[in-house]
N, C-alpha and C positions, 0 to 999 in steps of 0.2 A: 504494500500500500504506500502510495506516495503522498507526502504532506506538503502542501504549498508553503514556501518560505514565510509568507505573511501569517499563516496559521501557526507555524512554529513559534514565531515571535510573539504572537498574541497569547499563545499558551504559556510562554515563559513569563509574560507580564502578569498573568493571572495569579501566580503564586509569589508571595513575598518572603516566605520562610526560607532561610538559607538551606543549602543542600546538606550541610553538616560537614564538619572538618574531618573527613574520613582519614586524612593523613595523621590525625591525632588519635586514632583508634588505639586504645591501650593494648590491644592484642598485637600490634605491629612491632613493638620493641622486642618482645621475646622471639617473634618470628625472625626479625633481622639478626638477633644475637645467635639464634640457632643456625641461620643461613650461613653466617660467617664461620661458625664452629664446625659444621658437618663436613666430612670428607666424602660422604656418600652421595654420588650424583643423583640417584633416585630421590633421596630425601631433599636434596637441593632443588630439584624440579618441583616437588610437592610444596616446599616452602615458598618458592617463587609464585606458584599458582595461588597459594593462600594470600600472599601479599597483594597480588593483582586483584584478587576478589575483594579484599578489604579496601583497596584504593578506589575501585569502581563502585562499590556499594554506597548507598546513601539512604537515610531514613525518610527523606523527602520523596514521596511517591511520584510527584510530577518530574522532579529532577531525574529519578531513576528511569522513568518512562522516556524522557528525552535522551538520556544516555543510551538506552537500548535502541531507540530510533536512529540515533547518530551512528552507532556501531553497525547496525543492519545496513544503513545507507553506505557506509564505508565498504562493507563486505560485498555489496552489490555494485561497487564502483560508481555510485551516484554521489560523486564528491561535492557537487554544488549543494545538494540536499544535506549532506553530512555537515558541510561547513555552515550552512544557515542554522542547522540544529545546534551545533556546538557554539556558534556565535550567541545564540539566544541563551544557551545554558550558562556560558561564562558570564554573561551580563546578569542573569538572574541569580547565579550562585558564584560570585567571584572568588570565594575561598575554597572551591571544589577543585583541588589540584588535578585530578584525573580528567576533568572537563577541559582544562587548559592543555593537558598532554594529548588528549584525543584531537583537539583542534590543531595542535602543532603537527600531528601526524597527517591530518588532512592537508594542511598547508604544504607540507613536504611533498606529499603525493601530487599536489597541483603545481609543484615547482616554485612555490612562494617561499623561498628559503629564508629571507629576512623576517617574514611574518612567523615562520616556524621557529626560528631562533628566539624571537621575542616571546612566543608562547612557552617555549622550553624554559626560558629564564624565569617566567612567572611560575611555571610548575615547580621549578627548583627552589624558588623563594618560599613556596608553600610546603614543599616536601623535598628537602635537600638529599634524601636517600633515594630518590626516584631513579633507579638504575636504568629504566627504559628511556627516560628523558636524557640522561647523561649519554647513553649509547646513541640516541638519535642526534644529539649535539655533535658527537664524534663523527657520525656518518655525514652530517652536513659539512663540517669542517674538512673532512676528507674529500668530499665532493668538490669543494672550492679550493682544494690544495693548500689549506692551512694546516700543514702536517703537525706542527708542534701543538696547536690548539686541539687538533683531533686526538693526538696522543694523550694530552692532559684529560680530556673529557672521558676517553675510554679507560684510562687508569683510574679515574674517580669512580667510574661505574664498577670496575673490578674491585676497588677497595670496599665498596658497599656490598657487592655481590660477586664473590669469586667463582660462581657457577655459570659463567657466560663463556663457553668455549670458543665461540666465533669471535667474540671481543678479544679474548686472550690471544688467538692467532693473529688478529689484526694488530694488536699492540706489538707483538713480536716483529711483525713485518714493518711496522712504522719505526720501531727502534732500529731495525737493520737498515732501513732507508735513511734514517738520520745519521747512523754511523758511516754509511757509504757516502753520504753527501759531504761529510766533514773531512774526508780523506783527500 
């Protein structure tokens, strides 16, 4: 089902209650502690899934509905619809870190790199441990050939979540590239 952008904005304006600071969920601290402590890749994946669930969840039913609509639109490659949904969601719930992160992802997919970086920065201001946002920032910096900035972002993601094998491989490649360029 497709929702016209004006309808999405109108729905966002109908609710005034904040989405809730899911990044402040008390269950996150022990999940992050265990994520850093475990050496078991399976447990690492399960912990990551639990963290993503906590980040995406909200007690505000309308915000949760909008999050679901935006995620479905992204999955169906309806990026304009997803963007208008997440635009409305971040306006209605400016402290909902995952709404900013999802909008950053849509901006990235649309090629709006500056807007994506701005949304990632807002995500990280709200949830500094957001390893997805840090990885996304690294990807953008890598794409625009800001190698040192990409390396810093990826290393920050690994510091929070050591269970990112693709990021680990990318960090090693960037470190090698940095060493090769200084020779």
